[in-house]
py3Dmol code that shows the C-alpha trace and the ligand (Angstrom):
import py3Dmol

protein = """\
ATOM      1  CA  MET A   1     100.636  76.998 130.396  1.00  0.00           C
ATOM      2  CA  LYS A   2      98.503  80.111 131.328  1.00  0.00           C
ATOM      3  CA  ILE A   3      97.937  83.369 130.007  1.00  0.00           C
ATOM      4  CA  GLY A   4      96.161  86.347 131.750  1.00  0.00           C
ATOM      5  CA  ILE A   5      93.920  88.480 129.568  1.00  0.00           C
ATOM      6  CA  PRO A   6      92.745  91.619 130.963  1.00  0.00           C
ATOM      7  CA  ARG A   7      88.798  92.132 130.460  1.00  0.00           C
ATOM      8  CA  ALA A   8      89.210  95.549 129.052  1.00  0.00           C
ATOM      9  CA  LEU A   9      90.063  97.523 125.826  1.00  0.00           C
ATOM     10  CA  SER A  10      90.676  95.061 122.855  1.00  0.00           C
ATOM     11  CA  TYR A  11      89.125  92.195 124.992  1.00  0.00           C
ATOM     12  CA  TYR A  12      85.710  93.527 123.753  1.00  0.00           C
ATOM     13  CA  ASN A  13      86.666  93.209 120.083  1.00  0.00           C
ATOM     14  CA  PHE A  14      88.829  90.169 119.813  1.00  0.00           C
ATOM     15  CA  TYR A  15      88.460  87.805 122.760  1.00  0.00           C
ATOM     16  CA  PRO A  16      86.741  85.116 120.810  1.00  0.00           C
ATOM     17  CA  PHE A  17      89.731  84.985 118.571  1.00  0.00           C
ATOM     18  CA  TRP A  18      91.996  84.730 121.436  1.00  0.00           C
ATOM     19  CA  LEU A  19      90.000  82.039 123.118  1.00  0.00           C
ATOM     20  CA  GLY A  20      90.201  79.749 119.857  1.00  0.00           C
ATOM     21  CA  PHE A  21      93.738  80.538 119.472  1.00  0.00           C
ATOM     22  CA  PHE A  22      95.137  79.853 122.881  1.00  0.00           C
ATOM     23  CA  SER A  23      92.849  76.813 123.490  1.00  0.00           C
ATOM     24  CA  ALA A  24      94.150  75.191 120.413  1.00  0.00           C
ATOM     25  CA  LEU A  25      97.779  75.746 121.745  1.00  0.00           C
ATOM     26  CA  ASP A  26      96.638  74.177 124.941  1.00  0.00           C
ATOM     27  CA  ILE A  27      97.108  77.556 126.815  1.00  0.00           C
ATOM     28  CA  GLU A  28      94.693  78.155 129.686  1.00  0.00           C
ATOM     29  CA  ILE A  29      93.272  81.618 129.608  1.00  0.00           C
ATOM     30  CA  CYS A  30      92.795  83.434 132.906  1.00  0.00           C
ATOM     31  CA  LEU A  31      90.385  86.430 132.550  1.00  0.00           C
ATOM     32  CA  SER A  32      90.421  89.394 135.056  1.00  0.00           C
ATOM     33  CA  ASP A  33      87.258  89.788 136.957  1.00  0.00           C
ATOM     34  CA  TYR A  34      84.361  92.057 135.776  1.00  0.00           C
ATOM     35  CA  THR A  35      85.245  95.838 136.231  1.00  0.00           C
ATOM     36  CA  THR A  36      84.262  97.205 139.740  1.00  0.00           C
ATOM     37  CA  LYS A  37      84.780 100.677 141.450  1.00  0.00           C
ATOM     38  CA  ASN A  38      87.798  99.089 142.999  1.00  0.00           C
ATOM     39  CA  THR A  39      89.302  98.028 139.734  1.00  0.00           C
ATOM     40  CA  LEU A  40      88.914 101.554 138.404  1.00  0.00           C
ATOM     41  CA  SER A  41      90.337 103.314 141.430  1.00  0.00           C
ATOM     42  CA  LYS A  42      93.372 101.056 141.808  1.00  0.00           C
ATOM     43  CA  GLY A  43      94.037 101.463 138.068  1.00  0.00           C
ATOM     44  CA  ALA A  44      93.495 105.241 138.143  1.00  0.00           C
ATOM     45  CA  SER A  45      95.946 105.541 141.131  1.00  0.00           C
ATOM     46  CA  LEU A  46      98.813 104.448 139.048  1.00  0.00           C
ATOM     47  CA  VAL A  47      98.480 106.673 135.992  1.00  0.00           C
ATOM     48  CA  VAL A  48      98.328 110.563 135.520  1.00  0.00           C
ATOM     49  CA  THR A  49      94.754 112.069 135.797  1.00  0.00           C
ATOM     50  CA  GLU A  50      94.585 113.061 132.051  1.00  0.00           C
ATOM     51  CA  THR A  51      94.653 109.426 131.088  1.00  0.00           C
ATOM     52  CA  CYS A  52      91.471 108.336 129.481  1.00  0.00           C
ATOM     53  CA  LEU A  53      89.025 106.138 131.450  1.00  0.00           C
ATOM     54  CA  PRO A  54      89.504 102.853 129.375  1.00  0.00           C
ATOM     55  CA  VAL A  55      93.155 102.906 130.040  1.00  0.00           C
ATOM     56  CA  LYS A  56      92.723 103.415 133.709  1.00  0.00           C
ATOM     57  CA  VAL A  57      90.225 100.475 133.838  1.00  0.00           C
ATOM     58  CA  TYR A  58      92.809  98.400 131.939  1.00  0.00           C
ATOM     59  CA  VAL A  59      95.499  98.923 134.431  1.00  0.00           C
ATOM     60  CA  GLY A  60      93.151  97.944 137.073  1.00  0.00           C
ATOM     61  CA  HIS A  61      92.531  94.722 135.291  1.00  0.00           C
ATOM     62  CA  ILE A  62      96.224  94.037 135.117  1.00  0.00           C
ATOM     63  CA  LEU A  63      96.543  94.426 138.811  1.00  0.00           C
ATOM     64  CA  ASN A  64      93.618  92.075 139.310  1.00  0.00           C
ATOM     65  CA  LEU A  65      95.422  89.371 137.176  1.00  0.00           C
ATOM     66  CA  ILE A  66      98.496  89.812 139.310  1.00  0.00           C
ATOM     67  CA  ASP A  67      96.374  89.416 142.378  1.00  0.00           C
ATOM     68  CA  LYS A  68      94.920  86.100 140.849  1.00  0.00           C
ATOM     69  CA  GLY A  69      98.597  85.018 140.625  1.00  0.00           C
ATOM     70  CA  VAL A  70      98.955  85.005 136.863  1.00  0.00           C
ATOM     71  CA  ASP A  71     102.541  85.612 135.779  1.00  0.00           C
ATOM     72  CA  LYS A  72     102.262  85.992 132.101  1.00  0.00           C
ATOM     73  CA  ILE A  73      99.920  88.680 130.966  1.00  0.00           C
ATOM     74  CA  PHE A  74      98.919  89.584 127.415  1.00  0.00           C
ATOM     75  CA  VAL A  75      99.446  93.138 126.600  1.00  0.00           C
ATOM     76  CA  PRO A  76      99.712  93.349 122.851  1.00  0.00           C
ATOM     77  CA  SER A  77     100.910  96.647 121.161  1.00  0.00           C
ATOM     78  CA  ILE A  78      98.344  96.726 118.310  1.00  0.00           C
ATOM     79  CA  GLN A  79      99.913  99.634 116.116  1.00  0.00           C
ATOM     80  CA  SER A  80      97.796  99.244 112.944  1.00  0.00           C
ATOM     81  CA  LEU A  81      95.135  96.905 111.572  1.00  0.00           C
ATOM     82  CA  LYS A  82      95.303  98.057 108.061  1.00  0.00           C
ATOM     83  CA  ASN A  83      97.871  99.997 105.739  1.00  0.00           C
ATOM     84  CA  LYS A  84      98.366 103.513 107.165  1.00  0.00           C
ATOM     85  CA  ILE A  85      95.535 103.072 109.651  1.00  0.00           C
ATOM     86  CA  TYR A  86      96.644 103.547 113.084  1.00  0.00           C
ATOM     87  CA  ASN A  87      95.584 103.110 116.617  1.00  0.00           C
ATOM     88  CA  CYS A  88      95.736 106.065 119.039  1.00  0.00           C
ATOM     89  CA  SER A  89      99.058 106.491 120.895  1.00  0.00           C
ATOM     90  CA  LYS A  90      97.837 105.039 124.185  1.00  0.00           C
ATOM     91  CA  LEU A  91      96.800 101.780 122.687  1.00  0.00           C
ATOM     92  CA  ARG A  92     100.129 101.488 120.567  1.00  0.00           C
ATOM     93  CA  GLY A  93     102.236 102.168 123.733  1.00  0.00           C
ATOM     94  CA  LEU A  94     100.022 100.020 126.041  1.00  0.00           C
ATOM     95  CA  PRO A  95     103.020  97.457 126.855  1.00  0.00           C
ATOM     96  CA  ASP A  96     105.443 100.369 127.715  1.00  0.00           C
ATOM     97  CA  LEU A  97     103.002 102.113 129.904  1.00  0.00           C
ATOM     98  CA  ILE A  98     102.257  98.833 131.829  1.00  0.00           C
ATOM     99  CA  LYS A  99     105.954  97.940 132.144  1.00  0.00           C
ATOM    100  CA  ASN A 100     106.725 101.369 133.562  1.00  0.00           C
ATOM    101  CA  ILE A 101     103.962 101.308 136.194  1.00  0.00           C
ATOM    102  CA  ILE A 102     103.816  97.622 137.246  1.00  0.00           C
ATOM    103  CA  LYS A 103     106.812  96.879 139.521  1.00  0.00           C
ATOM    104  CA  GLN A 104     106.036  93.031 140.110  1.00  0.00           C
ATOM    105  CA  ASP A 105     107.956  90.380 138.568  1.00  0.00           C
ATOM    106  CA  ILE A 106     105.740  89.224 135.898  1.00  0.00           C
ATOM    107  CA  THR A 107     106.150  88.574 132.055  1.00  0.00           C
ATOM    108  CA  ILE A 108     104.401  91.075 129.831  1.00  0.00           C
ATOM    109  CA  ILE A 109     103.540  89.273 126.367  1.00  0.00           C
ATOM    110  CA  ASP A 110     104.165  92.591 124.280  1.00  0.00           C
ATOM    111  CA  ALA A 111     103.981  91.237 120.800  1.00  0.00           C
ATOM    112  CA  THR A 112     103.461  93.948 118.117  1.00  0.00           C
ATOM    113  CA  LEU A 113     100.894  93.906 115.398  1.00  0.00           C
ATOM    114  CA  ASP A 114     101.553  96.621 112.667  1.00  0.00           C
ATOM    115  CA  LEU A 115     100.077  95.739 109.347  1.00  0.00           C
ATOM    116  CA  SER A 116     101.166  99.039 108.053  1.00  0.00           C
ATOM    117  CA  GLU A 117     104.794  97.507 108.128  1.00  0.00           C
ATOM    118  CA  ASP A 118     105.979  94.366 106.405  1.00  0.00           C
ATOM    119  CA  LYS A 119     104.920  92.344 109.457  1.00  0.00           C
ATOM    120  CA  LYS A 120     102.107  89.968 108.887  1.00  0.00           C
ATOM    121  CA  LEU A 121      99.442  88.797 111.280  1.00  0.00           C
ATOM    122  CA  TYR A 122     101.108  85.495 111.206  1.00  0.00           C
ATOM    123  CA  ASP A 123     104.350  86.954 112.582  1.00  0.00           C
ATOM    124  CA  PHE A 124     102.559  88.463 115.296  1.00  0.00           C
ATOM    125  CA  LEU A 125     100.944  85.168 116.302  1.00  0.00           C
ATOM    126  CA  PHE A 126     104.259  83.340 116.068  1.00  0.00           C
ATOM    127  CA  GLU A 127     105.778  86.059 118.405  1.00  0.00           C
ATOM    128  CA  ILE A 128     103.110  85.302 121.059  1.00  0.00           C
ATOM    129  CA  ALA A 129     103.533  81.483 120.796  1.00  0.00           C
ATOM    130  CA  GLN A 130     107.356  82.021 121.507  1.00  0.00           C
ATOM    131  CA  TYR A 131     106.569  82.890 124.976  1.00  0.00           C
ATOM    132  CA  PHE A 132     105.239  79.306 125.594  1.00  0.00           C
ATOM    133  CA  ASN A 133     108.322  77.899 123.625  1.00  0.00           C
ATOM    134  CA  ILE A 134     105.850  76.713 120.828  1.00  0.00           C
ATOM    135  CA  LYS A 135     107.650  76.715 117.561  1.00  0.00           C
ATOM    136  CA  ASP A 136     105.646  74.256 115.472  1.00  0.00           C
ATOM    137  CA  THR A 137     104.377  76.467 112.681  1.00  0.00           C
ATOM    138  CA  ASN A 138     101.585  74.168 111.577  1.00  0.00           C
ATOM    139  CA  LYS A 139     100.203  74.097 115.059  1.00  0.00           C
ATOM    140  CA  ILE A 140     100.171  77.832 115.316  1.00  0.00           C
ATOM    141  CA  LYS A 141      98.323  78.103 111.955  1.00  0.00           C
ATOM    142  CA  GLN A 142      95.815  75.477 113.021  1.00  0.00           C
ATOM    143  CA  ALA A 143      95.320  77.654 116.284  1.00  0.00           C
ATOM    144  CA  SER A 144      94.915  80.733 114.227  1.00  0.00           C
ATOM    145  CA  LYS A 145      92.153  78.929 112.117  1.00  0.00           C
ATOM    146  CA  GLN A 146      90.347  77.894 115.353  1.00  0.00           C
ATOM    147  CA  GLY A 147      90.563  81.508 116.473  1.00  0.00           C
ATOM    148  CA  PHE A 148      89.148  82.858 113.238  1.00  0.00           C
ATOM    149  CA  GLN A 149      86.270  80.309 113.492  1.00  0.00           C
ATOM    150  CA  MET A 150      85.162  81.391 117.024  1.00  0.00           C
ATOM    151  CA  TYR A 151      85.617  85.016 115.880  1.00  0.00           C
ATOM    152  CA  ASN A 152      83.537  84.622 112.852  1.00  0.00           C
ATOM    153  CA  ASN A 153      80.792  82.957 114.847  1.00  0.00           C
ATOM    154  CA  PHE A 154      80.735  85.839 117.321  1.00  0.00           C
ATOM    155  CA  TYR A 155      80.649  88.351 114.320  1.00  0.00           C
ATOM    156  CA  ILE A 156      77.855  86.495 112.511  1.00  0.00           C
ATOM    157  CA  MET A 157      75.705  86.551 115.632  1.00  0.00           C
ATOM    158  CA  ARG A 158      76.414  90.234 116.449  1.00  0.00           C
ATOM    159  CA  ARG A 159      75.543  91.192 112.816  1.00  0.00           C
ATOM    160  CA  SER A 160      72.343  89.327 113.164  1.00  0.00           C
ATOM    161  CA  GLY A 161      71.246  91.334 116.156  1.00  0.00           C
ATOM    162  CA  ILE A 162      72.248  88.964 118.998  1.00  0.00           C
ATOM    163  CA  ASP A 163      73.173  90.927 122.101  1.00  0.00           C
ATOM    164  CA  TYR A 164      76.894  91.027 122.997  1.00  0.00           C
ATOM    165  CA  LYS A 165      76.918  88.657 125.988  1.00  0.00           C
ATOM    166  CA  THR A 166      74.815  85.991 124.405  1.00  0.00           C
ATOM    167  CA  ALA A 167      76.966  86.027 121.242  1.00  0.00           C
ATOM    168  CA  LEU A 168      80.249  85.843 123.409  1.00  0.00           C
ATOM    169  CA  LYS A 169      78.643  82.881 125.374  1.00  0.00           C
ATOM    170  CA  TYR A 170      77.717  80.883 122.196  1.00  0.00           C
ATOM    171  CA  SER A 171      80.847  81.730 120.329  1.00  0.00           C
ATOM    172  CA  SER A 172      82.846  80.522 123.229  1.00  0.00           C
ATOM    173  CA  GLN A 173      81.063  77.155 122.879  1.00  0.00           C
ATOM    174  CA  ASN A 174      81.957  77.098 119.363  1.00  0.00           C
ATOM    175  CA  ARG A 175      78.173  77.473 118.553  1.00  0.00           C
ATOM    176  CA  VAL A 176      75.960  79.806 116.423  1.00  0.00           C
ATOM    177  CA  ILE A 177      72.314  80.840 117.012  1.00  0.00           C
ATOM    178  CA  ILE A 178      70.308  83.217 114.886  1.00  0.00           C
ATOM    179  CA  PRO A 179      67.176  84.822 116.171  1.00  0.00           C
ATOM    180  CA  ASN A 180      64.085  84.028 113.968  1.00  0.00           C
ATOM    181  CA  VAL A 181      61.782  86.673 115.385  1.00  0.00           C
ATOM    182  CA  GLU A 182      62.876  90.332 115.997  1.00  0.00           C
ATOM    183  CA  LYS A 183      60.974  92.230 118.582  1.00  0.00           C
ATOM    184  CA  GLU A 184      59.590  95.500 117.461  1.00  0.00           C
ATOM    185  CA  TYR A 185      60.279  98.753 119.429  1.00  0.00           C
ATOM    186  CA  PRO A 186      58.790 102.121 119.114  1.00  0.00           C
ATOM    187  CA  ILE A 187      62.057 104.004 119.166  1.00  0.00           C
ATOM    188  CA  ASN A 188      65.369 102.915 117.498  1.00  0.00           C
ATOM    189  CA  ILE A 189      68.633 104.407 118.492  1.00  0.00           C
ATOM    190  CA  ALA A 190      72.068 104.048 117.143  1.00  0.00           C
ATOM    191  CA  LEU A 191      74.876 103.876 119.909  1.00  0.00           C
ATOM    192  CA  ILE A 192      78.186 105.115 118.594  1.00  0.00           C
ATOM    193  CA  SER A 193      80.980 104.195 120.769  1.00  0.00           C
ATOM    194  CA  HIS A 194      83.807 101.639 121.184  1.00  0.00           C
ATOM    195  CA  GLY A 195      83.151  98.129 122.669  1.00  0.00           C
ATOM    196  CA  TYR A 196      85.266  98.870 125.776  1.00  0.00           C
ATOM    197  CA  ASN A 197      83.096 101.850 126.637  1.00  0.00           C
ATOM    198  CA  ILE A 198      79.829 100.181 126.093  1.00  0.00           C
ATOM    199  CA  TYR A 199      80.062  96.453 126.866  1.00  0.00           C
ATOM    200  CA  ASP A 200      81.750  97.127 130.375  1.00  0.00           C
ATOM    201  CA  ASP A 201      78.875  97.407 132.732  1.00  0.00           C
ATOM    202  CA  LEU A 202      80.725  99.906 135.040  1.00  0.00           C
ATOM    203  CA  THR A 203      81.706 102.253 132.483  1.00  0.00           C
ATOM    204  CA  SER A 204      78.544 102.026 130.553  1.00  0.00           C
ATOM    205  CA  MET A 205      76.472 102.087 133.549  1.00  0.00           C
ATOM    206  CA  LYS A 206      74.478  99.229 132.011  1.00  0.00           C
ATOM    207  CA  ILE A 207      73.183 101.348 129.099  1.00  0.00           C
ATOM    208  CA  PHE A 208      71.587  98.449 127.106  1.00  0.00           C
ATOM    209  CA  SER A 209      69.308  97.263 130.037  1.00  0.00           C
ATOM    210  CA  LYS A 210      68.436 101.005 130.712  1.00  0.00           C
ATOM    211  CA  MET A 211      67.407 101.459 126.983  1.00  0.00           C
ATOM    212  CA  GLU A 212      65.447  98.188 127.147  1.00  0.00           C
ATOM    213  CA  LYS A 213      63.436  99.326 130.079  1.00  0.00           C
ATOM    214  CA  LEU A 214      62.745 102.695 128.146  1.00  0.00           C
ATOM    215  CA  ASP A 215      61.445 100.442 125.213  1.00  0.00           C
ATOM    216  CA  VAL A 216      64.160 101.482 123.009  1.00  0.00           C
ATOM    217  CA  LYS A 217      66.037  99.215 120.476  1.00  0.00           C
ATOM    218  CA  VAL A 218      69.861  99.969 120.396  1.00  0.00           C
ATOM    219  CA  TYR A 219      71.725  99.427 117.387  1.00  0.00           C
ATOM    220  CA  THR A 220      75.670  99.389 117.227  1.00  0.00           C
ATOM    221  CA  ALA A 221      78.617  99.268 114.755  1.00  0.00           C
ATOM    222  CA  GLU A 222      78.550  95.371 115.247  1.00  0.00           C
ATOM    223  CA  ASN A 223      75.344  95.145 113.467  1.00  0.00           C
ATOM    224  CA  LEU A 224      76.850  96.659 110.445  1.00  0.00           C
ATOM    225  CA  SER A 225      79.188  95.178 107.797  1.00  0.00           C
ATOM    226  CA  ASN A 226      82.640  96.616 107.066  1.00  0.00           C
ATOM    227  CA  GLU A 227      81.286  97.763 103.752  1.00  0.00           C
ATOM    228  CA  GLN A 228      78.283  99.657 105.304  1.00  0.00           C
ATOM    229  CA  MET A 229      80.718 101.447 107.651  1.00  0.00           C
ATOM    230  CA  THR A 230      83.186 102.189 104.859  1.00  0.00           C
ATOM    231  CA  GLU A 231      80.207 103.730 102.890  1.00  0.00           C
ATOM    232  CA  GLY A 232      79.306 105.771 106.167  1.00  0.00           C
ATOM    233  CA  ILE A 233      82.816 107.343 106.371  1.00  0.00           C
ATOM    234  CA  GLN A 234      82.522 108.186 102.674  1.00  0.00           C
ATOM    235  CA  ALA A 235      78.992 109.667 103.319  1.00  0.00           C
ATOM    236  CA  LEU A 236      80.388 112.058 105.846  1.00  0.00           C
ATOM    237  CA  ASP A 237      83.120 113.155 103.450  1.00  0.00           C
ATOM    238  CA  THR A 238      85.796 112.114 105.579  1.00  0.00           C
ATOM    239  CA  GLN A 239      88.787 109.545 105.443  1.00  0.00           C
ATOM    240  CA  LEU A 240      89.766 106.817 107.438  1.00  0.00           C
ATOM    241  CA  TYR A 241      92.756 107.363 109.722  1.00  0.00           C
ATOM    242  CA  TRP A 242      92.215 105.896 113.286  1.00  0.00           C
ATOM    243  CA  ALA A 243      91.986 102.009 113.478  1.00  0.00           C
ATOM    244  CA  ASN A 244      88.688 102.271 115.424  1.00  0.00           C
ATOM    245  CA  GLU A 245      87.251 105.059 113.323  1.00  0.00           C
ATOM    246  CA  LEU A 246      84.855 102.661 111.433  1.00  0.00           C
ATOM    247  CA  GLU A 247      82.990 101.921 114.529  1.00  0.00           C
ATOM    248  CA  MET A 248      82.589 105.580 115.335  1.00  0.00           C
ATOM    249  CA  THR A 249      82.351 107.852 112.138  1.00  0.00           C
ATOM    250  CA  GLY A 250      81.635 104.886 109.795  1.00  0.00           C
ATOM    251  CA  ALA A 251      78.696 103.487 111.895  1.00  0.00           C
ATOM    252  CA  ALA A 252      77.369 107.131 112.424  1.00  0.00           C
ATOM    253  CA  GLY A 253      77.586 107.785 108.684  1.00  0.00           C
ATOM    254  CA  HIS A 254      75.522 104.806 107.940  1.00  0.00           C
ATOM    255  CA  PHE A 255      72.875 105.335 110.801  1.00  0.00           C
ATOM    256  CA  LEU A 256      72.535 108.884 109.940  1.00  0.00           C
ATOM    257  CA  GLN A 257      71.154 107.993 106.549  1.00  0.00           C
ATOM    258  CA  ASN A 258      68.910 105.198 107.867  1.00  0.00           C
ATOM    259  CA  ASN A 259      65.337 106.200 108.166  1.00  0.00           C
ATOM    260  CA  LYS A 260      64.527 103.471 110.735  1.00  0.00           C
ATOM    261  CA  ILE A 261      66.948 105.216 113.286  1.00  0.00           C
ATOM    262  CA  ASP A 262      65.300 107.996 115.149  1.00  0.00           C
ATOM    263  CA  GLY A 263      68.477 109.282 116.917  1.00  0.00           C
ATOM    264  CA  LEU A 264      72.135 108.852 117.787  1.00  0.00           C
ATOM    265  CA  VAL A 265      73.857 108.659 121.084  1.00  0.00           C
ATOM    266  CA  THR A 266      77.639 108.873 121.303  1.00  0.00           C
ATOM    267  CA  ILE A 267      79.611 107.820 124.388  1.00  0.00           C
ATOM    268  CA  THR A 268      83.270 108.839 124.544  1.00  0.00           C
ATOM    269  CA  ALA A 269      85.845 108.932 127.190  1.00  0.00           C
ATOM    270  CA  PHE A 270      86.893 112.296 128.633  1.00  0.00           C
ATOM    271  CA  GLY A 271      90.278 113.326 127.164  1.00  0.00           C
ATOM    272  CA  CYS A 272      90.132 111.014 124.157  1.00  0.00           C
ATOM    273  CA  GLY A 273      91.642 113.055 121.196  1.00  0.00           C
ATOM    274  CA  PRO A 274      90.561 110.845 118.336  1.00  0.00           C
ATOM    275  CA  ASP A 275      86.951 110.474 119.541  1.00  0.00           C
ATOM    276  CA  SER A 276      86.643 114.217 120.124  1.00  0.00           C
ATOM    277  CA  LEU A 277      87.609 114.704 116.510  1.00  0.00           C
ATOM    278  CA  MET A 278      85.362 112.056 115.238  1.00  0.00           C
ATOM    279  CA  VAL A 279      82.285 113.330 117.345  1.00  0.00           C
ATOM    280  CA  GLU A 280      82.703 116.854 115.950  1.00  0.00           C
ATOM    281  CA  LYS A 281      82.303 115.431 112.505  1.00  0.00           C
ATOM    282  CA  ILE A 282      79.347 113.334 113.540  1.00  0.00           C
ATOM    283  CA  ASN A 283      77.615 116.340 115.250  1.00  0.00           C
ATOM    284  CA  LYS A 284      78.038 118.551 112.153  1.00  0.00           C
ATOM    285  CA  ASN A 285      76.527 115.925 110.000  1.00  0.00           C
ATOM    286  CA  SER A 286      73.652 115.195 112.359  1.00  0.00           C
ATOM    287  CA  LYS A 287      72.517 118.730 111.384  1.00  0.00           C
ATOM    288  CA  ILE A 288      72.811 117.932 107.835  1.00  0.00           C
ATOM    289  CA  TYR A 289      70.691 114.794 107.970  1.00  0.00           C
ATOM    290  CA  ASN A 290      68.348 116.454 110.711  1.00  0.00           C
ATOM    291  CA  LYS A 291      68.814 113.577 113.185  1.00  0.00           C
ATOM    292  CA  PRO A 292      68.840 114.259 116.846  1.00  0.00           C
ATOM    293  CA  ILE A 293      72.142 113.557 118.678  1.00  0.00           C
ATOM    294  CA  LEU A 294      73.028 113.153 122.279  1.00  0.00           C
ATOM    295  CA  ASN A 295      76.799 113.283 123.336  1.00  0.00           C
ATOM    296  CA  LEU A 296      77.781 111.734 126.537  1.00  0.00           C
ATOM    297  CA  THR A 297      81.401 111.914 127.938  1.00  0.00           C
ATOM    298  CA  ILE A 298      82.365 109.335 130.705  1.00  0.00           C
ATOM    299  CA  ASP A 299      85.068 109.533 133.211  1.00  0.00           C
ATOM    300  CA  GLU A 300      85.474 108.174 136.812  1.00  0.00           C
ATOM    301  CA  GLN A 301      83.525 111.152 138.194  1.00  0.00           C
ATOM    302  CA  THR A 302      80.467 110.501 135.873  1.00  0.00           C
ATOM    303  CA  GLY A 303      77.377 110.142 138.162  1.00  0.00           C
ATOM    304  CA  GLU A 304      74.680 107.392 137.140  1.00  0.00           C
ATOM    305  CA  ALA A 305      71.826 109.681 137.996  1.00  0.00           C
ATOM    306  CA  GLY A 306      72.858 112.485 135.627  1.00  0.00           C
ATOM    307  CA  PHE A 307      73.591 109.983 132.922  1.00  0.00           C
ATOM    308  CA  VAL A 308      70.241 108.317 133.227  1.00  0.00           C
ATOM    309  CA  THR A 309      68.412 111.592 133.200  1.00  0.00           C
ATOM    310  CA  ARG A 310      69.906 112.781 130.080  1.00  0.00           C
ATOM    311  CA  ILE A 311      69.013 109.622 128.292  1.00  0.00           C
ATOM    312  CA  GLU A 312      65.503 109.687 129.437  1.00  0.00           C
ATOM    313  CA  ALA A 313      65.106 113.164 128.390  1.00  0.00           C
ATOM    314  CA  PHE A 314      66.589 112.282 124.960  1.00  0.00           C
ATOM    315  CA  VAL A 315      64.258 109.364 124.494  1.00  0.00           C
ATOM    316  CA  ASP A 316      61.232 111.258 125.522  1.00  0.00           C
ATOM    317  CA  MET A 317      62.137 114.006 122.988  1.00  0.00           C
ATOM    318  CA  LEU A 318      62.352 111.281 120.318  1.00  0.00           C
ATOM    319  CA  PHE A 319      59.084 109.762 121.214  1.00  0.00           C
ATOM    320  CA  ARG A 320      57.342 113.057 121.000  1.00  0.00           C
ATOM    321  CA  LYS A 321      59.155 114.059 117.631  1.00  0.00           C
ATOM    322  CA  LYS A 322      58.019 110.812 116.219  1.00  0.00           C
ATOM    323  CA  ARG A 323      54.489 111.189 117.424  1.00  0.00           C
ATOM    324  CA  ALA A 324      54.388 114.791 116.026  1.00  0.00           C
ATOM    325  CA  ASN A 325      55.476 113.498 112.634  1.00  0.00           C
ATOM    326  CA  ILE A 326      52.828 110.749 112.557  1.00  0.00           C
ATOM    327  CA  LEU A 327      50.205 113.126 113.469  1.00  0.00           C
ATOM    328  CA  LYS A 328      50.970 115.134 110.577  1.00  0.00           C
ATOM    329  CA  ASN A 329      49.960 112.310 108.308  1.00  0.00           C
ATOM    330  CA  ILE A 330      47.159 110.714 110.310  1.00  0.00           C
ATOM    331  CA  ASP A 331      43.607 109.988 109.202  1.00  0.00           C
ATOM    332  CA  PHE A 332      41.639 111.302 112.126  1.00  0.00           C
ATOM    333  CA  ASN A 333      38.553 109.268 110.934  1.00  0.00           C
ATOM    334  CA  ASN A 334      40.435 106.233 112.005  1.00  0.00           C
ATOM    335  CA  ASP A 335      38.776 105.299 115.347  1.00  0.00           C
ATOM    336  CA  ASP A 336      41.870 102.945 115.951  1.00  0.00           C
ATOM    337  CA  ILE A 337      44.009 105.944 116.595  1.00  0.00           C
ATOM    338  CA  LYS A 338      42.643 108.308 119.235  1.00  0.00           C
ATOM    339  CA  PHE A 339      45.804 108.606 121.288  1.00  0.00           C
ATOM    340  CA  ILE A 340      49.385 107.617 120.299  1.00  0.00           C
ATOM    341  CA  ASN A 341      51.247 105.901 122.938  1.00  0.00           C
ATOM    342  CA  LYS A 342      54.360 103.577 122.799  1.00  0.00           C
ATOM    343  CA  GLN A 343      52.161 100.566 122.260  1.00  0.00           C
ATOM    344  CA  ASN A 344      50.155 101.810 119.329  1.00  0.00           C
ATOM    345  CA  LEU A 345      53.156 103.587 117.995  1.00  0.00           C
ATOM    346  CA  LYS A 346      54.727 100.266 117.321  1.00  0.00           C
ATOM    347  CA  LYS A 347      51.613  99.182 115.537  1.00  0.00           C
ATOM    348  CA  ILE A 348      51.608 102.344 113.379  1.00  0.00           C
ATOM    349  CA  ASN A 349      55.360 101.662 112.555  1.00  0.00           C
ATOM    350  CA  ASN A 350      54.428  98.300 111.361  1.00  0.00           C
ATOM    351  CA  LYS A 351      51.832  99.555 109.095  1.00  0.00           C
TER     352      LYS A 351
END
"""
ligand_1 = """\
8
SF4
S 91.076 105.926 121.546
Fe 90.627 107.327 123.080
S 89.431 106.072 124.616
Fe 90.529 104.632 123.386
S 92.368 104.322 124.473
Fe 92.852 105.775 122.836
S 92.488 107.718 123.998
Fe 91.652 106.053 125.224
"""
view = py3Dmol.view(width=600, height=400)
view.addModel(protein, "pdb")
view.setStyle({"model": 0}, {"cartoon": {"style": "trace"}})
view.addModel(ligand_1, "xyz")
view.setStyle({"model": 1}, {"stick": {}})
view.zoomTo()
view.show()
């Protein structure tokens, strides 16, 4: 038994769960390959131009799985993960979109998860198992336990600051590692976006390694607890409506109040309605909290050079702002500090 999982959209949030779940049911997972320009252009050619970048990428991954010979592909319809909290219409209608544009003879596993209705998570998992003729309820329950175990391992590592790829690797091996020494950086930035925008190396243009080269520590929503993000939503005087709003408005609300964070960077897909509303709210509040913010929008035309230049200019501005703030309070009789560069800024931060 084999299932194809596209390495796109909800893969970046829930893959550890699905790995545990399907492995326990003896179903082999075939993942699509990492995103390339070819994946994107093939996906984009099948949908209307206005479709957001992550969905174009997703369609490209479906085509990649078909090329690999997979005939059962997992395309769940995730409507709602909490009472009256909904996903965007594109995510909710994903199976219908795929069925309408893919003409090959494959099975789309289009189980629906809607926790705003009476349907429970277990009904959703049972519906998926039916595609493989698995009806043993105990086996399905055990599989969901294994899924949650792997997901929790992943979640714990991400909360403790382990990077995404390392956390995914260790949780896939059912292991947990926790770092005992945290490296200090002169500048700390909160990256506000969805997993599918920032952990896909093609769409994010490897933003994490670019930030590392600039000596910047990046924090994301996954470093926060649900409680911190819920408080973040309240701090921005808004209400939770979208299913992925916690990782945008909630995380931004938390980081705007966090003195350790020097600035925020938002990354959103061109044409994303929910994100444009959330970013507007975040921008208004960044002025109130006096925290610099950089808004980046991505689509298939985004050039890497312009993207990098804007990040470099933003980081440079943060560094100069921080240096100016420190200079205000500095003791100029201290011979240690004649000139503040990135290295001794770290030392001053520590003091
Ligand atoms: S939330 Fe925005 S970026 Fe994500 S799938 Fe929906 S429209 Fe696209």
